[in-house]
C-alpha positions as a Markdown table, in Angstrom:
| # | Residue | x | y | z |
|---|---|---|---|---|
| 1 | Met | 74.4 | -51.0 | 69.8 |
| 2 | Thr | 77.2 | -51.9 | 72.0 |
| 3 | Asn | 79.1 | -50.7 | 75.2 |
| 4 | Lys | 82.3 | -51.7 | 73.9 |
| 5 | Thr | 85.0 | -49.3 | 72.7 |
| 6 | Pro | 85.9 | -49.5 | 69.0 |
| 7 | Ala | 89.0 | -52.4 | 69.6 |
| 8 | Leu | 86.7 | -54.3 | 71.9 |
| 9 | Leu | 84.3 | -54.3 | 69.9 |
| 10 | Gln | 86.2 | -55.4 | 66.2 |
| 11 | Lys | 88.9 | -57.3 | 68.2 |
| 12 | Asp | 85.7 | -59.7 | 69.2 |
| 13 | Ile | 84.0 | -59.9 | 65.9 |
| 14 | Thr | 87.3 | -60.6 | 63.9 |
| 15 | Asp | 87.5 | -63.6 | 66.3 |
| 16 | Gln | 84.2 | -64.5 | 65.6 |
| 17 | Val | 85.0 | -64.6 | 62.0 |
| 18 | Asn | 88.0 | -66.4 | 62.3 |
| 19 | Gln | 86.4 | -68.9 | 64.3 |
| 20 | Lys | 83.5 | -69.7 | 62.0 |
| 21 | Val | 85.4 | -69.5 | 58.7 |
| 22 | Ala | 88.2 | -72.0 | 60.5 |
| 23 | Ala | 85.7 | -74.8 | 60.8 |
| 24 | Met | 84.4 | -73.8 | 57.7 |
| 25 | Gln | 88.0 | -75.2 | 56.1 |
| 26 | Ser | 88.0 | -78.2 | 58.0 |
| 27 | Asp | 84.6 | -78.7 | 56.4 |
| 28 | Gly | 86.5 | -77.7 | 52.6 |
| 29 | Leu | 85.6 | -75.0 | 52.0 |
| 30 | Ala | 89.4 | -73.1 | 50.3 |
| 31 | Leu | 90.1 | -69.8 | 50.3 |
| 32 | Pro | 91.5 | -68.7 | 47.4 |
| 33 | Pro | 96.3 | -69.0 | 47.6 |
| 34 | Ala | 96.8 | -65.3 | 47.8 |
| 35 | Tyr | 93.3 | -63.9 | 49.5 |
| 36 | Ser | 94.4 | -62.3 | 53.6 |
| 37 | Pro | 90.9 | -62.7 | 55.6 |
| 38 | Ala | 93.3 | -60.2 | 58.2 |
| 39 | Asn | 93.7 | -57.6 | 55.3 |
| 40 | Ala | 90.0 | -58.1 | 54.2 |
| 41 | Leu | 88.3 | -57.6 | 57.7 |
| 42 | Lys | 90.5 | -54.5 | 58.6 |
| 43 | Ser | 89.6 | -52.9 | 55.2 |
| 44 | Ala | 85.9 | -53.5 | 55.7 |
| 45 | Phe | 86.7 | -52.5 | 59.8 |
| 46 | Phe | 87.8 | -49.1 | 58.0 |
| 47 | Ala | 84.8 | -48.6 | 55.8 |
| 48 | Met | 82.5 | -49.1 | 58.3 |
| 49 | Thr | 83.9 | -47.1 | 60.4 |
| 50 | Asn | 84.3 | -44.2 | 57.9 |
| 51 | Ala | 81.1 | -44.6 | 56.3 |
| 52 | Ala | 79.4 | -41.4 | 55.5 |
| 53 | Gly | 76.6 | -42.0 | 57.0 |
| 54 | Gly | 78.6 | -42.8 | 60.3 |
| 55 | Asn | 80.4 | -45.7 | 62.1 |
| 56 | Leu | 78.4 | -48.4 | 61.3 |
| 57 | Leu | 79.9 | -50.6 | 64.1 |
| 58 | Glu | 78.4 | -48.0 | 66.0 |
| 59 | Lys | 74.7 | -48.3 | 64.5 |
| 60 | Cys | 74.5 | -51.8 | 63.1 |
| 61 | Thr | 73.7 | -55.3 | 65.3 |
| 62 | Lys | 77.4 | -57.0 | 66.5 |
| 63 | Glu | 75.6 | -60.0 | 64.6 |
| 64 | Ser | 74.2 | -58.9 | 61.4 |
| 65 | Ile | 78.5 | -57.3 | 61.1 |
| 66 | Ala | 79.6 | -60.6 | 62.1 |
| 67 | Asn | 77.1 | -62.3 | 59.4 |
| 68 | Ser | 78.9 | -60.0 | 57.1 |
| 69 | Leu | 81.7 | -60.5 | 57.8 |
| 70 | Leu | 81.3 | -64.0 | 57.2 |
| 71 | Asp | 79.7 | -64.1 | 54.3 |
| 72 | Met | 82.8 | -61.4 | 52.4 |
| 73 | Val | 85.7 | -64.2 | 53.8 |
| 74 | Val | 83.8 | -67.2 | 52.4 |
| 75 | Gln | 83.6 | -65.4 | 49.1 |
| 76 | Gly | 87.5 | -64.6 | 49.0 |
| 77 | Leu | 85.7 | -60.2 | 49.0 |
| 78 | Ser | 87.5 | -57.4 | 49.9 |
| 79 | Pro | 86.6 | -53.7 | 49.5 |
| 80 | Ala | 90.2 | -52.6 | 48.8 |
| 81 | Lys | 90.1 | -54.3 | 45.9 |
| 82 | Thr | 86.3 | -52.4 | 45.2 |
| 83 | Gln | 84.6 | -55.9 | 45.6 |
| 84 | Cys | 81.8 | -55.6 | 48.0 |
| 85 | Tyr | 80.4 | -52.7 | 50.4 |
| 86 | Phe | 78.7 | -52.6 | 52.9 |
| 87 | Val | 74.9 | -51.3 | 53.8 |
| 88 | Pro | 72.5 | -50.9 | 56.8 |
| 89 | Tyr | 68.9 | -51.8 | 56.3 |
| 90 | Gly | 67.8 | -49.6 | 60.0 |
| 91 | Ser | 70.3 | -51.6 | 62.5 |
| 92 | Gln | 71.2 | -55.1 | 60.2 |
| 93 | Leu | 74.2 | -54.8 | 58.9 |
| 94 | Lys | 74.1 | -56.1 | 54.4 |
| 95 | Met | 77.3 | -57.1 | 52.8 |
| 96 | Thr | 76.8 | -56.9 | 48.7 |
| 97 | Arg | 79.2 | -57.2 | 45.8 |
| 98 | Ser | 80.2 | -54.4 | 43.5 |
| 99 | Tyr | 80.3 | -55.7 | 39.7 |
| 100 | Phe | 83.9 | -56.4 | 39.8 |
| 101 | Gly | 83.0 | -58.9 | 43.1 |
| 102 | Thr | 80.9 | -60.8 | 41.4 |
| 103 | Gln | 82.9 | -61.6 | 38.5 |
| 104 | Ala | 85.7 | -62.3 | 41.3 |
| 105 | Val | 83.3 | -65.1 | 43.4 |
| 106 | Leu | 82.0 | -66.2 | 39.9 |
| 107 | Lys | 86.2 | -67.1 | 38.4 |
| 108 | Arg | 86.1 | -69.3 | 42.1 |
| 109 | Leu | 84.2 | -72.1 | 40.5 |
| 110 | Ser | 86.3 | -74.6 | 39.2 |
| 111 | Glu | 84.1 | -75.0 | 36.1 |
| 112 | Val | 84.4 | -71.2 | 35.2 |
| 113 | Asn | 87.4 | -69.3 | 33.6 |
| 114 | Asp | 86.0 | -66.0 | 32.9 |
| 115 | Val | 83.2 | -64.2 | 33.0 |
| 116 | Trp | 82.1 | -60.7 | 30.9 |
| 117 | Ala | 79.1 | -58.2 | 30.9 |
| 118 | Asn | 77.9 | -55.4 | 27.6 |
| 119 | Val | 75.4 | -52.7 | 28.1 |
| 120 | Ile | 73.2 | -52.7 | 24.2 |
| 121 | Tyr | 72.4 | -49.3 | 23.7 |
| 122 | Lys | 70.1 | -47.9 | 21.4 |
| 123 | Gly | 71.3 | -48.0 | 18.1 |
| 124 | Asp | 74.1 | -51.1 | 18.6 |
| 125 | Asp | 73.5 | -53.9 | 16.1 |
| 126 | Phe | 73.3 | -56.6 | 17.8 |
| 127 | Lys | 72.6 | -60.1 | 17.2 |
| 128 | Ile | 71.9 | -63.4 | 18.5 |
| 129 | Ala | 70.9 | -67.2 | 17.0 |
| 130 | Ile | 69.3 | -70.5 | 19.0 |
| 131 | Gln | 71.6 | -72.9 | 18.5 |
| 132 | Glu | 71.6 | -75.9 | 19.6 |
| 133 | Gly | 68.4 | -75.2 | 21.7 |
| 134 | Arg | 71.0 | -72.2 | 23.4 |
| 135 | Glu | 71.5 | -68.8 | 22.9 |
| 136 | Val | 75.0 | -67.6 | 20.4 |
| 137 | Leu | 76.1 | -64.0 | 20.3 |
| 138 | Val | 76.2 | -63.5 | 16.4 |
| 139 | Gly | 77.6 | -60.1 | 16.5 |
| 140 | His | 77.6 | -56.9 | 18.8 |
| 141 | Glu | 78.7 | -53.4 | 17.0 |
| 142 | Thr | 78.3 | -50.3 | 18.4 |
| 143 | Ala | 79.6 | -47.0 | 18.2 |
| 144 | Phe | 81.2 | -44.6 | 20.9 |
| 145 | Ala | 78.7 | -41.7 | 20.3 |
| 146 | Asn | 76.2 | -44.4 | 21.4 |
| 147 | Arg | 76.7 | -44.5 | 25.3 |
| 148 | Asp | 74.9 | -41.5 | 25.5 |
| 149 | Asn | 71.9 | -43.3 | 23.9 |
| 150 | Glu | 69.2 | -45.0 | 25.8 |
| 151 | Ile | 70.4 | -49.3 | 27.2 |
| 152 | Ile | 68.1 | -51.4 | 25.6 |
| 153 | Gly | 68.8 | -54.7 | 27.1 |
| 154 | Ala | 72.5 | -56.2 | 28.4 |
| 155 | Tyr | 74.5 | -59.5 | 27.9 |
| 156 | Cys | 76.9 | -61.5 | 29.9 |
| 157 | Ile | 79.5 | -64.5 | 28.2 |
| 158 | Ile | 80.8 | -67.0 | 30.3 |
| 159 | Glu | 83.2 | -69.0 | 29.4 |
| 160 | Lys | 83.8 | -72.3 | 30.9 |
| 161 | Ala | 87.0 | -74.8 | 31.4 |
| 162 | Asp | 86.6 | -76.6 | 28.3 |
| 163 | Gly | 86.1 | -72.8 | 25.6 |
| 164 | Lys | 82.6 | -73.0 | 25.7 |
| 165 | Gln | 81.0 | -69.4 | 26.4 |
| 166 | Ile | 77.4 | -69.4 | 27.6 |
| 167 | Leu | 75.0 | -66.6 | 26.9 |
| 168 | Thr | 72.9 | -65.3 | 28.5 |
| 169 | Thr | 70.9 | -61.8 | 27.5 |
| 170 | Met | 68.4 | -59.6 | 29.4 |
| 171 | Thr | 66.4 | -56.6 | 27.2 |
| 172 | Lys | 65.5 | -52.9 | 29.5 |
| 173 | Lys | 62.4 | -54.1 | 30.3 |
| 174 | Glu | 63.8 | -57.5 | 32.2 |
| 175 | Ile | 66.3 | -55.7 | 34.0 |
| 176 | Asp | 64.2 | -53.0 | 34.9 |
| 177 | Ala | 61.7 | -56.0 | 36.3 |
| 178 | Ala | 64.9 | -57.1 | 38.3 |
| 179 | Trp | 65.3 | -53.5 | 39.5 |
| 180 | Ser | 62.2 | -54.0 | 41.0 |
| 181 | Gln | 62.7 | -55.8 | 43.5 |
| 182 | Ala | 65.8 | -54.8 | 45.1 |
| 183 | Lys | 65.6 | -53.4 | 48.1 |
| 184 | Thr | 66.9 | -50.1 | 47.4 |
| 185 | Lys | 67.2 | -48.1 | 43.9 |
| 186 | Asn | 69.4 | -45.1 | 44.5 |
| 187 | Val | 72.5 | -47.4 | 42.6 |
| 188 | Gln | 70.8 | -48.3 | 39.7 |
| 189 | Asn | 70.1 | -45.2 | 38.7 |
| 190 | Lys | 73.2 | -43.2 | 39.7 |
| 191 | Phe | 75.5 | -45.7 | 37.8 |
| 192 | Pro | 72.2 | -47.9 | 35.0 |
| 193 | Gln | 75.1 | -49.1 | 32.8 |
| 194 | Glu | 77.6 | -51.2 | 35.4 |
| 195 | Met | 74.3 | -51.7 | 37.5 |
| 196 | Ala | 73.2 | -53.2 | 34.0 |
| 197 | Lys | 76.1 | -55.4 | 33.9 |
| 198 | Arg | 75.6 | -56.4 | 37.4 |
| 199 | Thr | 72.9 | -57.6 | 37.3 |
| 200 | Val | 72.4 | -59.7 | 34.4 |
| 201 | Ile | 76.1 | -60.9 | 35.4 |
| 202 | Asn | 74.3 | -62.1 | 38.5 |
| 203 | Arg | 71.5 | -63.5 | 36.3 |
| 204 | Ala | 74.1 | -65.6 | 34.3 |
| 205 | Ala | 75.9 | -67.2 | 37.3 |
| 206 | Lys | 72.6 | -69.1 | 38.9 |
| 207 | Ala | 73.0 | -71.9 | 37.0 |
| 208 | Phe | 76.9 | -72.7 | 37.9 |
| 209 | Val | 76.2 | -71.6 | 41.3 |
| 210 | Asn | 74.1 | -73.8 | 41.9 |
| 211 | Thr | 74.7 | -76.3 | 39.8 |
| 212 | Ser | 78.2 | -76.5 | 40.2 |
| 213 | Asp | 80.6 | -79.1 | 42.5 |
| 214 | Asp | 82.2 | -76.7 | 44.4 |
| 215 | Ser | 82.0 | -76.3 | 47.8 |
| 216 | Asp | 77.8 | -75.6 | 49.5 |
| 217 | Leu | 79.7 | -73.2 | 51.7 |
| 218 | Leu | 81.0 | -70.7 | 49.2 |
| 219 | Ile | 78.1 | -71.6 | 47.4 |
| 220 | Glu | 75.6 | -71.1 | 50.3 |
| 221 | Ala | 77.7 | -67.8 | 50.9 |
| 222 | Ile | 77.0 | -66.5 | 47.1 |
| 223 | Asn | 73.7 | -67.1 | 47.1 |
| 224 | Asn | 72.7 | -65.3 | 50.8 |
| 225 | Thr | 74.6 | -62.1 | 49.2 |
| 226 | Thr | 72.4 | -62.1 | 45.9 |
| 227 | Ala | 69.5 | -62.2 | 48.3 |
| 228 | Asn | 70.8 | -59.4 | 50.4 |
| 229 | Glu | 69.2 | -56.9 | 47.7 |
| 230 | Tyr | 66.3 | -58.4 | 47.3 |
| 231 | Gln | 62.9 | -58.7 | 48.9 |
| 232 | Asp | 59.5 | -60.4 | 48.7 |
| 233 | Asp | 56.7 | -58.8 | 48.8 |
| 234 | Asp | 55.7 | -59.3 | 52.4 |
| 235 | Glu | 59.0 | -57.2 | 53.2 |
| 236 | Arg | 57.9 | -54.6 | 51.1 |
| 237 | Lys | 54.2 | -53.3 | 52.3 |
| 238 | Glu | 55.1 | -54.6 | 55.6 |
| 239 | Ala | 58.3 | -51.5 | 54.7 |
| 240 | Glu | 55.6 | -49.7 | 53.6 |
| 241 | Ile | 53.5 | -49.5 | 56.1 |
| 242 | Ile | 55.9 | -49.3 | 58.8 |
| 243 | Glu | 57.0 | -45.7 | 56.5 |
| 244 | Glu | 53.8 | -44.3 | 56.9 |
| 245 | Ile | 53.1 | -44.4 | 60.3 |
| 246 | Asp | 56.5 | -43.3 | 60.9 |
| 247 | Gln | 55.9 | -40.1 | 58.8 |
| 248 | Asn | 52.5 | -39.6 | 59.9 |
| 249 | Ala | 54.1 | -39.9 | 63.6 |
| 250 | Asn | 57.7 | -37.7 | 63.1 |
| 251 | Ser | 59.2 | -39.9 | 65.2 |
| 252 | Glu | 62.2 | -41.4 | 65.5 |
| 253 | Val | 61.0 | -45.2 | 65.8 |
| 254 | Phe | 63.0 | -47.7 | 63.3 |
| 255 | Asp | 63.1 | -46.6 | 59.9 |
| 256 | Pro | 62.6 | -50.0 | 57.1 |
| 257 | Lys | 63.5 | -48.0 | 54.3 |
| 258 | Pro | 68.0 | -48.8 | 53.6 |
| 259 | Ala | 70.0 | -45.4 | 54.8 |
| 260 | Glu | 70.9 | -43.7 | 51.7 |
| 261 | Ile | 74.3 | -45.2 | 50.3 |
| 262 | Pro | 77.1 | -43.2 | 50.6 |
| 263 | Glu | 77.8 | -41.0 | 47.5 |
| 264 | Glu | 81.1 | -43.3 | 46.9 |
| 265 | Leu | 79.3 | -46.3 | 45.9 |
| 266 | Pro | 79.4 | -48.9 | 44.5 |
| 267 | Asn | 83.2 | -49.6 | 44.6 |
| 268 | Asp | 83.4 | -50.7 | 41.6 |
| 269 | Leu | 82.8 | -47.4 | 39.9 |
| 270 | Ala | 84.4 | -45.1 | 42.7 |
| 271 | Pro | 88.3 | -44.8 | 44.0 |
| 272 | Glu | 90.1 | -47.1 | 46.2 |
| 273 | Gln | 89.6 | -45.5 | 49.5 |
| 274 | Pro | 93.3 | -45.8 | 51.2 |
| 275 | Thr | 93.3 | -49.2 | 53.2 |
| 276 | Leu | 95.2 | -49.5 | 56.7 |
| 277 | Ile | 97.6 | -51.9 | 55.6 |
| 278 | Pro | 99.1 | -53.0 | 52.0 |
| 279 | Asp | 96.8 | -54.8 | 49.8 |
| 280 | Asp | 97.5 | -58.4 | 49.2 |
| 281 | Pro | 99.5 | -58.6 | 45.6 |
| 282 | Lys | 96.8 | -60.1 | 44.0 |
| 283 | Glu | 94.6 | -59.0 | 41.0 |
| 284 | Asp | 92.0 | -61.6 | 40.0 |
| 285 | Asp | 89.8 | -58.9 | 38.4 |
| 286 | Pro | 90.8 | -57.9 | 34.9 |
| 287 | Tyr | 88.4 | -55.0 | 35.7 |
| 288 | Ala | 89.8 | -53.6 | 38.6 |
């Protein structure tokens, strides 16, 4: 997408992102105390240049790369911590949070103390009740062998700073409805358990994210990343039409379908790739 050398392109994009982040910090954005944007950016460039589908710096626009990296830094995420990964949609690059990344972002909100999710399998004894108008978990009993059974639902618990726990539940039908809006279902089909957790965490997060007193810049970045994964009906219809024309013509025009996600993704399930520099001595994700 550019005639610049890889080193010069990385420097240009890094300078652009750093300038925007500095401006946001002047407007009140606070990054995690031990977070190193430089480390995260170097890890991100390593992931992009070594993607299974080819060098993403050569395939995607400079603007989309810079925007993806900006969203990553604002949310305090890093590929080295298996918190995010980068997916090309044609020439446009999008940053997507992993299950671990969504947990880490939620914990940055001032009202959130902890967050976790579990899958409900056929054969589990899962009980909920309604207390004061809210769903509460009564109990969830399962067996190790049940993990081979079909998924019937998932739930997420967000523990607030005051110790109060907020429960969000989703049936498998509701999870499937959410997945039907996704731009790609490759990861959902390969890793349904972890993706079910991620989906219910995203739903649980909405109330906290959009009513939080935290920085609007952080909230905007969180919402942007969540929106990256979904498309509305008009986008889907347009993609289907272009795809049909493309197949009939057997041409190499712009492909509206998202590129195949590399086998090693999502990163929350794959072994960590080596980074160019040591990672920060920080671990804010209990499951990573």
